[in-house]
C-alpha positions as CSV (number, residue, x, y, z in Angstrom):
1,M,-1.2,-26.9,26.3
2,E,-3.3,-26.5,23.0
3,T,-6.7,-25.3,23.7
4,L,-9.2,-27.8,22.5
5,T,-12.7,-27.1,21.6
6,R,-15.6,-29.6,22.6
7,N,-15.6,-30.7,19.1
8,D,-11.7,-31.5,19.1
9,V,-12.3,-33.6,22.2
10,H,-15.1,-35.4,20.9
11,I,-13.1,-36.0,17.7
12,L,-10.4,-37.4,19.7
13,E,-12.5,-39.5,22.1
14,I,-13.8,-41.2,18.7
15,L,-10.5,-41.6,17.6
16,Q,-8.8,-43.3,20.7
17,H,-11.9,-45.7,20.7
18,D,-11.5,-46.6,17.1
19,A,-9.1,-44.9,14.5
20,T,-10.3,-46.9,11.9
21,R,-13.8,-44.7,11.8
22,S,-14.2,-42.9,8.6
23,L,-14.0,-39.1,8.8
24,D,-17.8,-39.0,7.3
25,S,-18.7,-41.0,10.3
26,I,-17.1,-39.1,12.9
27,A,-18.0,-35.8,11.3
28,D,-22.1,-37.1,11.3
29,E,-21.6,-38.0,15.1
30,V,-19.9,-34.7,16.2
31,G,-22.4,-32.7,14.2
32,V,-19.9,-31.1,12.0
33,S,-19.3,-30.9,8.0
34,L,-16.7,-33.4,6.5
35,N,-14.5,-30.6,5.8
36,T,-14.6,-29.1,9.1
37,C,-13.7,-32.6,10.5
38,W,-11.0,-33.2,8.6
39,R,-9.3,-29.7,9.1
40,R,-9.7,-30.4,12.9
41,V,-7.9,-33.8,12.6
42,R,-5.5,-32.1,10.2
43,K,-4.7,-29.3,13.3
44,L,-4.8,-31.9,15.7
45,E,-1.8,-34.0,14.1
46,D,0.2,-30.8,13.1
47,V,0.2,-29.4,16.7
48,G,1.3,-32.9,18.0
49,I,-1.8,-33.7,19.9
50,L,-3.0,-36.7,17.7
51,E,0.6,-38.4,17.5
52,R,-0.4,-41.3,15.4
53,R,-3.0,-43.8,14.7
54,V,-2.2,-47.4,15.6
55,A,-3.3,-50.7,15.8
56,L,-3.7,-52.6,19.3
57,I,-2.5,-56.1,19.1
58,D,-3.3,-58.9,21.7
59,N,-0.1,-59.7,23.3
60,E,-1.2,-63.4,24.3
61,K,-2.5,-63.9,20.6
62,V,1.0,-63.3,19.4
63,G,3.0,-65.3,21.6
64,L,3.9,-62.4,24.3
65,P,1.9,-63.3,27.2
66,L,4.2,-62.3,30.3
67,T,4.2,-58.7,30.9
68,V,7.0,-57.8,33.3
69,F,7.6,-54.3,35.1
70,V,11.2,-53.7,35.8
71,S,12.3,-51.4,38.7
72,V,16.0,-50.1,38.1
73,R,18.0,-48.2,40.6
74,T,21.2,-46.7,39.6
75,D,24.3,-44.8,41.7
76,D,25.1,-43.3,38.3
77,H,23.2,-40.1,37.5
78,S,25.4,-38.8,34.8
79,K,24.3,-37.8,31.3
80,T,26.6,-40.4,29.7
81,W,25.4,-43.3,31.8
82,S,21.5,-41.8,31.3
83,D,22.3,-41.9,27.6
84,S,23.8,-45.4,27.3
85,F,20.9,-46.6,29.4
86,T,18.1,-44.8,27.1
87,Q,20.1,-46.1,24.1
88,A,20.1,-49.6,25.4
89,V,16.4,-49.3,26.3
90,E,15.6,-48.0,22.7
91,A,17.3,-51.0,20.9
92,T,15.5,-53.5,23.2
93,P,12.1,-54.3,21.4
94,E,10.6,-56.3,24.2
95,I,10.7,-53.0,26.3
96,V,7.6,-51.3,25.1
97,E,7.3,-48.6,27.8
98,F,10.1,-46.6,29.7
99,Y,9.7,-43.9,32.4
100,R,12.4,-41.9,34.6
101,L,10.7,-41.4,38.2
102,A,11.2,-39.6,41.3
103,G,11.2,-41.4,44.5
104,D,12.8,-44.7,45.6
105,V,13.2,-46.2,42.0
106,D,15.1,-44.2,39.4
107,Y,13.6,-45.9,36.1
108,I,10.6,-48.0,35.5
109,L,10.3,-50.6,32.2
110,K,7.4,-52.6,30.9
111,M,8.5,-55.6,29.2
112,M,6.3,-57.9,26.9
113,V,7.9,-61.2,26.6
114,A,7.1,-65.0,26.0
115,S,8.3,-66.5,29.1
116,V,10.3,-66.1,32.0
117,S,13.5,-67.4,30.4
118,D,12.6,-64.9,27.7
119,Y,12.8,-62.1,30.1
120,D,15.9,-63.5,31.6
121,R,17.4,-63.3,28.2
122,V,16.5,-59.6,27.5
123,Y,17.8,-58.5,31.1
124,Q,21.2,-60.2,30.6
125,A,21.4,-58.4,27.0
126,L,20.5,-54.8,29.0
127,I,22.9,-55.4,31.7
128,S,25.7,-56.4,29.3
129,Q,25.3,-53.1,27.8
130,V,24.9,-50.8,30.8
131,R,25.6,-51.2,34.6
132,L,22.7,-51.3,36.8
133,S,22.9,-51.3,40.6
134,D,19.7,-52.8,41.6
135,V,16.9,-54.3,39.4
136,S,13.7,-55.6,40.5
137,A,10.9,-57.5,38.1
138,S,7.6,-57.9,38.9
139,F,5.4,-60.4,36.7
140,A,1.9,-59.6,35.9
141,M,-0.6,-62.4,37.1
142,E,-3.7,-60.9,35.1
143,K,-4.5,-58.1,33.3
144,L,-7.2,-56.2,35.0
145,K,-7.4,-53.0,33.1
146,F,-5.9,-51.8,29.8
147,T,-6.8,-48.8,28.1
148,T,-5.0,-46.2,25.8
149,E,-7.7,-43.8,26.1
150,L,-7.1,-40.6,27.8
151,P,-9.4,-39.0,29.9
152,I,-9.5,-35.7,28.0
153,R,-12.6,-34.1,28.8
154,H,-10.9,-31.2,31.2
155,A,-9.1,-30.0,28.0
156,V,-12.2,-28.3,26.6
157,R,-11.8,-24.5,26.1
158,N,-14.9,-22.7,28.2
């Protein structure tokens, strides 16, 4: 893990909240020069801590109101199967998150779709590409908390 200064963490917190902020305004808030701020942001990008800056889109306003969490169990844990499954998931734009888990469930997928029938279309396409032994979908009824901001204060070098 890269060691971060208090200023690094402050810069990252600002960018997590609003990546459109100018470097000048970030430098002012952090209390460093514009050049120092620019160098710190570049270093955070170079070491891969700051992966990219993106816009968050309201899923409902773009016609994707349904969030589906899909639990997948498999009886095939081979590299060949895993690579095929990963490739199928990566080729499916409706799947926005994908994790391999420890425990009873092997994988969990997060899908953003227009409707239950749209989910079924994605599901049918997925199972036509790779064999799954058990799939269970849970449909989100209400979004109670959503953030992309990580609690990074613990990463400050003392």
